[in-house]
C-alpha positions as CSV (number, residue, x, y, z in Angstrom):
1,M,102.9,105.1,118.1
2,R,103.4,101.8,116.4
3,P,106.8,100.4,115.4
4,S,106.0,100.9,111.7
5,D,105.2,104.6,112.4
6,K,108.6,105.0,114.0
7,A,110.2,103.2,111.0
8,W,108.5,105.6,108.6
9,I,109.7,108.6,110.6
10,A,113.3,107.3,110.7
11,L,113.2,106.5,107.0
12,G,111.8,110.0,106.2
13,V,114.5,111.7,108.3
14,A,117.3,109.6,106.8
15,L,116.0,110.2,103.3
16,V,115.7,114.0,103.7
17,A,119.1,114.2,105.4
18,G,120.7,112.0,102.7
19,V,119.2,113.8,99.7
20,G,119.9,117.2,101.3
21,A,123.6,116.2,101.9
22,W,124.0,114.8,98.4
23,D,122.5,117.8,96.8
24,A,124.7,120.1,98.8
25,L,128.0,118.2,98.2
26,C,127.5,116.6,94.7
27,P,129.2,117.9,91.5
28,R,127.2,120.2,89.2
29,G,124.6,118.3,87.2
30,E,124.7,115.1,89.4
31,T,121.7,115.7,91.7
32,L,119.3,112.8,92.1
33,S,116.7,114.8,90.2
34,D,119.1,115.2,87.3
35,A,119.8,111.4,87.4
36,S,116.1,110.7,87.4
37,R,115.6,112.9,84.3
38,R,118.5,111.1,82.5
39,Y,117.0,107.7,83.4
40,T,113.6,108.8,82.1
41,Q,115.1,109.8,78.8
42,T,117.3,106.7,78.3
43,H,115.0,104.0,79.9
44,P,111.5,105.4,80.2
45,L,109.7,102.1,80.5
46,L,111.9,100.8,83.2
47,T,111.9,104.1,85.2
48,Y,108.2,104.5,85.1
49,G,107.7,100.9,85.9
50,V,109.8,101.1,89.0
51,I,108.2,104.3,90.1
52,G,104.7,102.8,89.5
53,T,105.6,99.6,91.4
54,V,106.7,101.5,94.4
55,V,103.6,103.8,94.3
56,G,101.3,100.8,93.8
57,H,102.9,99.0,96.7
58,L,102.7,101.9,99.1
59,A,99.2,102.8,98.1
60,G,98.0,99.2,98.5
61,W,96.9,99.0,94.8
62,L,98.8,95.8,94.1
63,H,97.5,92.4,95.1
64,P,100.1,90.7,97.3
65,A,100.4,87.9,94.8
66,V,101.7,90.2,92.1
67,D,103.5,92.8,94.3
68,P,107.2,92.2,93.8
69,I,108.1,94.2,97.0
70,H,105.7,92.2,99.1
71,L,106.9,88.9,97.6
72,T,110.5,89.8,98.2
73,G,109.8,90.6,101.9
74,A,107.7,87.5,102.3
75,G,110.3,85.3,100.7
76,I,113.1,86.7,102.9
77,R,110.8,86.2,106.0
78,W,110.1,82.6,104.9
79,I,113.8,81.8,104.4
80,T,114.9,83.2,107.7
81,R,112.2,81.4,109.6
82,R,113.0,78.1,107.8
83,F,116.7,78.2,108.5
84,H,116.3,79.6,112.0
85,R,114.2,76.7,113.0
86,R,116.8,74.2,111.7
87,S,119.7,76.0,113.3
88,T,118.2,76.1,116.8
89,R,117.8,72.3,117.1
90,P,121.0,70.7,118.1
91,A,121.7,67.4,116.3
92,C,122.7,65.6,119.5
93,T,119.3,66.1,121.2
94,P,117.3,62.9,121.4
95,V,114.3,62.7,119.1
96,R,111.6,62.9,121.9
97,E,113.1,66.2,123.1
98,R,113.1,67.7,119.6
99,R,109.4,67.6,119.3
100,R,107.8,71.0,118.7
101,S,105.6,72.6,121.4
102,R,102.9,73.2,118.7
103,P,101.7,70.8,116.1
104,R,103.4,70.8,112.8
105,R,101.5,72.4,109.9
106,W,101.2,70.9,106.5
107,P,104.4,71.4,104.4
108,G,104.8,74.7,102.8
109,S,102.3,76.5,105.0
110,G,104.9,79.0,106.1
111,W,105.1,80.4,102.5
112,P,103.0,83.4,101.8
113,A,99.5,82.8,100.5
114,I,100.3,83.7,96.9
115,W,98.5,80.8,95.4
116,T,95.0,82.0,96.4
117,P,92.9,83.0,93.5
118,L,92.5,86.7,92.7
119,P,89.1,88.1,93.6
């Protein structure tokens, strides 16, 4: 079983347990389904847009260049890698010892490939 499979199982268990606990303990008329119906009545475009984005992302229908969930994850990954590299090099280390073990790529190559043309 791959790590992502374990994450999906853990997410499913947590989601079912959380929703079940909320539905059992919440005040009358405050279930998550009731809230979703209220959101659909007051903000239908936003509600269906969010639901459609999540479904499109999970089904793989959205190109990574326009998938906001993918872009958020790629941006966070890029930022953490960028600052992690800087924070692991002590400033007092001589320049010749600070060289990377692998050749440096062209600037910006760590950013996700969102600039590729759509097919």
